[in-house]
C-alpha positions, 0 to 999 in steps of 0.5 A: 500500500505504501508503494502505491501512495508513494507512486502517486505522490511522486512529483517527478514530472514525466514519471508521475504523469506516466504512472497516472496514464498507466493507472487510467489505462488499467481502469479503462480496461477493467471497466470494459472487461467487467461490462462485457463479463457482467452482461454474459453473467446476467444472461447466464443467470436469466437462463438458469432462472428460466429453466427453474420455472 
């Protein structure tokens, strides 16, 4: 945890910007993956619920 806080407190111009860009890219990729996976999981649960009726 200290490493992460240290990374975001880094005031070395380009390095701090690079870390923030990497964090933003990871966040976008995670959101896209969760959105896709969430839709598939929802469909699967609906199929199971339909078969239980």
